[in-house]
C-alpha positions as CSV (number, residue, x, y, z in Angstrom):
1,M,-18.3,1.6,-38.5
2,P,-17.1,-0.3,-35.4
3,D,-17.7,-4.0,-35.1
4,R,-20.6,-4.3,-32.6
5,G,-19.5,-7.9,-32.0
6,L,-16.4,-7.0,-30.5
7,A,-15.6,-6.3,-26.8
8,R,-15.3,-2.6,-26.1
9,V,-12.3,-1.7,-23.8
10,G,-11.9,1.5,-21.8
11,I,-8.4,2.4,-20.9
12,L,-7.6,4.5,-17.7
13,I,-4.2,6.5,-17.7
14,S,-2.5,9.0,-15.7
15,G,0.8,9.6,-18.0
16,R,2.6,8.6,-21.0
17,G,0.5,5.7,-21.7
18,S,2.9,3.2,-23.1
19,N,1.0,0.1,-22.0
20,M,-2.1,1.9,-23.3
21,V,-0.4,1.9,-26.9
22,A,0.5,-1.7,-26.6
23,L,-3.1,-2.4,-26.0
24,I,-4.5,-0.3,-28.8
25,E,-1.8,-1.5,-31.3
26,A,-2.8,-5.1,-30.3
27,M,-6.5,-4.4,-30.8
28,K,-6.0,-2.4,-34.1
29,A,-3.8,-5.2,-35.5
30,H,-6.6,-7.7,-34.6
31,R,-4.3,-9.7,-32.1
32,V,-6.9,-9.0,-29.4
33,A,-10.6,-9.3,-30.4
34,A,-11.7,-6.0,-29.0
35,E,-12.0,-2.4,-29.9
36,P,-10.6,0.5,-28.0
37,A,-13.6,2.5,-26.9
38,V,-12.3,5.4,-24.9
39,V,-9.1,6.4,-23.0
40,I,-9.8,8.5,-19.9
41,S,-7.2,10.3,-17.7
42,N,-7.3,12.1,-14.4
43,V,-4.6,14.3,-15.5
44,P,-5.2,17.0,-18.1
45,G,-1.8,17.1,-19.6
46,A,-1.1,13.4,-19.8
47,A,1.0,12.5,-22.8
48,G,-1.1,9.5,-23.5
49,L,-4.0,11.4,-24.4
50,A,-2.4,12.8,-27.6
51,K,-1.2,9.2,-28.3
52,A,-4.7,7.8,-28.0
53,A,-6.2,10.6,-30.2
54,S,-3.6,9.7,-32.9
55,F,-5.1,6.3,-33.2
56,G,-8.4,7.8,-33.6
57,V,-9.5,6.6,-30.0
58,P,-11.9,9.1,-28.1
59,T,-10.4,10.5,-25.1
60,A,-11.8,12.3,-22.0
61,V,-10.3,14.0,-18.9
62,V,-11.7,13.8,-15.3
63,D,-9.3,16.0,-13.4
64,H,-9.2,14.6,-9.9
65,T,-8.0,17.9,-8.4
66,V,-11.2,19.6,-9.7
67,V,-13.8,16.8,-9.4
68,T,-13.9,15.9,-5.9
69,P,-14.2,14.0,-3.8
70,R,-13.2,10.5,-4.8
71,S,-16.7,9.2,-5.0
72,A,-17.8,12.2,-7.4
73,H,-14.7,11.6,-9.5
74,E,-15.4,7.9,-9.9
75,R,-19.1,8.6,-10.6
76,A,-17.7,10.9,-13.5
77,V,-15.3,8.3,-14.8
78,L,-18.1,5.6,-14.7
79,E,-20.4,7.8,-16.7
80,I,-18.0,8.1,-19.4
81,L,-17.3,4.5,-19.5
82,Q,-21.1,3.8,-19.7
83,A,-21.5,6.4,-22.4
84,H,-19.0,4.7,-24.5
85,R,-20.6,1.1,-23.8
86,V,-17.3,-0.3,-22.4
87,D,-17.2,-3.9,-21.5
88,I,-13.7,-4.2,-20.1
89,V,-11.5,-1.7,-18.2
90,C,-7.8,-1.8,-18.4
91,L,-5.6,0.3,-16.0
92,A,-2.4,1.5,-17.9
93,G,-0.6,3.5,-15.4
94,Y,-3.5,4.9,-13.7
95,M,-2.4,6.4,-10.4
96,R,-5.6,6.2,-8.6
97,R,-6.9,3.7,-6.1
98,I,-10.2,2.1,-7.5
99,S,-13.2,1.8,-5.2
100,A,-16.1,-0.6,-5.1
101,L,-18.1,1.9,-7.2
102,L,-16.1,1.3,-10.3
103,I,-15.1,-2.4,-9.5
104,G,-18.7,-3.3,-8.9
105,A,-19.6,-1.9,-12.3
106,F,-17.1,-4.2,-14.1
107,P,-16.9,-7.3,-11.9
108,N,-14.0,-9.5,-12.9
109,K,-13.7,-7.3,-16.0
110,M,-11.1,-4.8,-14.9
111,L,-7.4,-5.4,-15.4
112,N,-4.2,-3.9,-14.1
113,V,-0.5,-4.3,-14.9
114,H,2.1,-4.0,-12.2
115,P,5.8,-4.0,-12.5
116,A,6.6,-6.8,-10.0
117,L,5.9,-10.4,-9.5
118,L,2.9,-10.0,-7.0
119,P,2.5,-10.5,-4.2
120,A,5.9,-9.2,-4.0
121,F,6.5,-5.6,-4.0
122,P,3.1,-4.1,-4.4
123,G,2.6,-0.3,-4.5
124,M,5.0,2.3,-5.7
125,N,8.7,1.9,-6.6
126,S,8.5,-1.7,-7.2
127,Q,11.7,-1.9,-9.1
128,Q,13.5,0.0,-6.4
129,Q,11.9,-2.3,-3.8
130,A,13.4,-5.4,-5.8
131,L,16.8,-3.9,-5.7
132,D,16.7,-3.0,-2.4
133,H,15.8,-6.5,-1.3
134,G,18.4,-8.1,-3.4
135,A,16.0,-9.9,-5.6
136,K,17.5,-12.1,-8.3
137,I,14.2,-12.2,-10.3
138,A,11.7,-9.4,-11.0
139,G,9.1,-9.0,-13.5
140,C,5.5,-8.0,-14.0
141,T,1.9,-9.2,-13.3
142,V,-1.5,-8.7,-15.1
143,H,-4.2,-9.1,-12.5
144,I,-8.0,-8.7,-11.9
145,V,-8.5,-5.4,-9.9
146,D,-10.1,-5.6,-6.6
147,E,-10.6,-3.2,-3.7
148,Q,-7.1,-3.8,-2.2
149,L,-4.0,-2.4,-3.7
150,D,-2.2,-4.6,-6.3
151,H,-3.9,-7.6,-4.8
152,G,-6.5,-9.2,-7.2
153,P,-6.4,-12.5,-8.7
154,I,-3.4,-13.1,-10.9
155,V,-3.9,-13.6,-14.6
156,L,-0.5,-13.7,-16.0
157,Q,3.1,-13.0,-15.0
158,A,6.5,-12.7,-16.7
159,A,9.9,-13.0,-15.0
160,V,12.8,-10.7,-15.7
161,P,16.3,-11.4,-14.3
162,V,17.9,-8.9,-12.0
163,L,21.5,-8.1,-13.3
164,E,24.2,-7.3,-10.9
165,N,24.9,-3.8,-12.4
166,D,21.1,-3.0,-12.6
167,T,19.7,0.4,-11.9
168,V,16.1,1.3,-11.4
169,D,16.1,2.6,-15.0
170,T,17.6,-0.4,-16.5
171,L,15.4,-2.8,-14.7
172,S,12.4,-0.9,-15.3
173,A,13.1,-0.7,-19.0
174,R,13.3,-4.6,-19.2
175,I,10.3,-5.0,-17.2
176,L,8.3,-2.6,-19.4
177,E,9.1,-4.5,-22.5
178,Q,7.6,-7.5,-20.8
179,E,4.6,-5.6,-19.8
180,H,3.9,-4.6,-23.3
181,A,3.8,-8.2,-24.4
182,L,1.9,-9.6,-21.4
183,Y,-0.9,-7.0,-21.1
184,P,-2.4,-7.7,-24.6
185,K,-2.2,-11.4,-24.0
186,A,-4.2,-11.1,-20.8
187,L,-6.9,-8.9,-22.3
188,S,-7.1,-11.5,-25.2
189,L,-7.8,-14.2,-22.7
190,M,-10.4,-12.1,-21.0
191,V,-12.2,-10.8,-24.2
192,S,-12.3,-14.5,-25.6
193,G,-14.0,-15.8,-22.4
194,R,-11.3,-18.1,-21.6
195,L,-10.5,-17.0,-18.1
196,A,-12.2,-18.9,-15.2
197,I,-11.9,-17.1,-11.8
198,A,-12.6,-19.0,-8.6
199,G,-11.5,-16.9,-5.6
200,R,-7.8,-16.2,-6.2
201,L,-7.3,-18.9,-8.7
202,V,-7.4,-17.9,-12.3
203,T,-7.3,-20.7,-14.9
204,T,-7.3,-20.7,-18.8
205,R,-10.0,-22.7,-20.6
206,S,-8.8,-24.3,-23.7
């Protein structure tokens, strides 16, 4: 039986779910004092669904091409999260904008990881943006989700040097390694109640 004292985490994915796996492994190994409650995808064939099931985590699909409009889609996702008694939501490669409906249900309890040092290079193709701008340092950011794209208060960041011979693929791979390490750390801080959020400033209580 699951430990009812642990925070319950819902994870939203759209694809392979590598960050989802990092989060689940951290929870299963008790490096994060939480339990994976459900994994939800907006894409029926998302590879991450099978990976989640292999860990014994319940999965669900809310196909955004079938359940429309956006408000109906988010209500369906919210119903699943609530049915699984989710306390915290983690976006792990979830390729949908989140509206006030979901954000309001989990105020300051929704995290996202982005492959750039925000506020630099928000949106899609962040690694290509970094290369195009001649950036010397790239990286990743875990932030609180708000209604603006890749905008919410920053929880943790990790820097990754940009090498002279980097391609999008090589830079992305090194950034992804840091994402896998950083995201569980940020989740652990949240579930432990150590994060203090005041406007855009996030501090860590001892």
